[in-house]
C-alpha positions as CSV (number, residue, x, y, z in Angstrom):
1,M,76.1,79.5,38.4
2,Y,78.7,77.2,36.9
3,L,81.6,77.7,34.6
4,V,81.9,74.4,32.6
5,D,85.5,73.4,31.7
6,T,86.4,72.2,28.2
7,N,86.9,68.6,29.2
8,I,83.2,68.3,30.2
9,F,82.0,69.1,26.7
10,L,84.7,67.0,25.0
11,A,83.8,64.0,27.1
12,I,80.2,64.2,25.7
13,L,81.2,65.0,22.1
14,L,83.9,62.3,21.9
15,K,81.7,59.7,23.6
16,E,84.2,59.1,26.4
17,P,83.2,56.8,29.3
18,T,82.6,59.9,31.6
19,G,80.4,61.5,29.0
20,A,77.1,60.2,30.5
21,A,77.8,61.8,33.9
22,C,78.8,65.1,32.1
23,K,75.7,65.1,30.0
24,Q,73.6,64.5,33.1
25,F,75.2,67.4,34.9
26,L,74.5,69.8,31.9
27,S,71.0,68.5,31.7
28,D,70.3,69.1,35.4
29,N,71.9,72.5,35.4
30,G,71.3,73.8,31.9
31,N,70.0,77.2,32.9
32,Q,73.0,77.8,35.3
33,I,75.9,77.1,33.1
34,A,78.4,79.2,31.0
35,F,81.7,78.4,29.3
36,T,84.6,80.5,28.1
37,D,85.6,81.5,24.6
38,Y,88.8,79.7,25.2
39,S,86.8,76.5,25.7
40,L,84.9,77.1,22.5
41,H,88.1,77.6,20.6
42,S,89.7,74.5,22.2
43,I,86.7,72.4,21.3
44,G,86.9,73.6,17.7
45,T,90.6,73.0,17.5
46,I,90.3,69.4,18.8
47,L,87.3,68.5,16.7
48,F,88.9,69.9,13.5
49,R,92.1,67.9,14.3
50,K,89.9,64.8,14.6
51,N,88.4,65.5,11.2
52,R,85.0,66.3,12.9
53,P,84.2,69.9,11.9
54,D,80.6,68.7,11.5
55,L,80.5,67.9,15.2
56,F,81.8,71.3,16.0
57,T,79.1,72.9,13.9
58,K,76.4,70.8,15.7
59,F,77.9,71.8,19.0
60,V,77.8,75.5,18.1
61,Q,74.2,75.2,16.9
62,D,73.1,73.3,20.0
63,F,74.9,75.3,22.7
64,L,75.6,78.9,21.5
65,R,71.9,79.7,21.5
66,Y,71.5,78.7,25.2
67,V,74.8,78.8,27.0
68,P,76.6,82.2,27.6
69,V,80.2,82.4,26.4
70,I,82.4,84.4,28.7
71,T,85.7,86.2,27.7
72,L,88.5,87.1,30.1
73,P,88.6,90.9,30.4
74,R,91.6,92.4,28.7
75,D,93.0,93.7,32.0
76,Q,93.1,90.2,33.4
77,Y,95.5,88.7,30.9
78,A,98.4,90.2,32.9
79,H,97.3,88.1,35.9
80,L,97.8,84.8,34.0
81,E,101.5,84.6,34.9
82,A,100.7,85.1,38.7
83,V,98.1,82.3,38.6
84,N,100.7,80.0,36.9
85,A,103.3,80.9,39.5
86,R,101.0,80.5,42.5
87,Y,99.2,77.3,41.5
88,G,101.3,75.8,38.7
89,L,98.4,75.9,36.3
90,D,99.1,75.9,32.6
91,F,97.7,78.6,30.3
92,D,94.2,77.1,29.7
93,D,93.7,76.2,33.3
94,S,94.9,79.7,34.4
95,Y,92.4,81.2,32.0
96,Q,89.5,79.1,33.3
97,Y,90.6,80.0,36.9
98,L,90.6,83.7,36.3
99,V,87.2,83.7,34.5
100,A,85.7,81.7,37.4
101,K,87.3,84.0,40.0
102,Q,86.1,87.2,38.1
103,T,82.6,86.0,37.7
104,G,82.2,84.2,41.0
105,K,81.2,80.9,39.3
106,T,82.0,77.4,40.4
107,L,84.3,75.7,38.0
108,V,83.0,72.3,36.8
109,T,85.8,70.1,35.6
110,M,87.4,66.7,35.5
111,D,90.9,68.2,35.5
112,N,93.0,67.0,38.4
113,H,95.1,70.2,38.3
114,F,92.3,71.8,40.1
115,R,92.4,69.3,43.0
116,Q,95.1,71.3,44.7
117,S,94.1,73.9,47.2
118,I,92.9,77.0,45.2
119,D,90.7,79.9,46.2
120,I,87.8,79.3,43.9
121,P,85.0,76.7,44.3
122,V,85.5,73.7,42.1
123,H,83.0,70.9,41.4
124,F,84.5,67.7,40.1
125,L,82.7,65.3,37.8
126,P,83.9,61.7,37.5
C-alpha cells in the first residue's frame, strides 16, 4: 500500500510537467493508495487560493469515493516535534512521515526533503 503525498495530486490538478507521471502512478496503483486528511486540506487550501474551488469539488467527487483518507491518531501529534528534530522535516512532512510509519505504507512523493536517510520506505516520482 502507498501513502500518496499532497504534491502528487497537485501536480495533476495544476497540470504541472510532472503531472503525467503522477497520473500514471495513480492509475497503475489505484486500489493500493491512500492519502491523509492533511493532504486533503492542503489541496483545498491551495485550490481555493488559486480561485479554483470548482477543481477541489471535482477532486473530492472523484477521489473520496475510492481513496481512503487517513488521519494521524491523536496520541501521535506529540511525536511531530521529535520527527522534526530528528529529520528536520517541517510540519506537513512530519505529519506524512508519522502516518506512513504508523500504517506501514510506502510514501509516494516528489518532495526532496524525503531524500535524506529516514526509516520509512519512500518511492519518488519524477
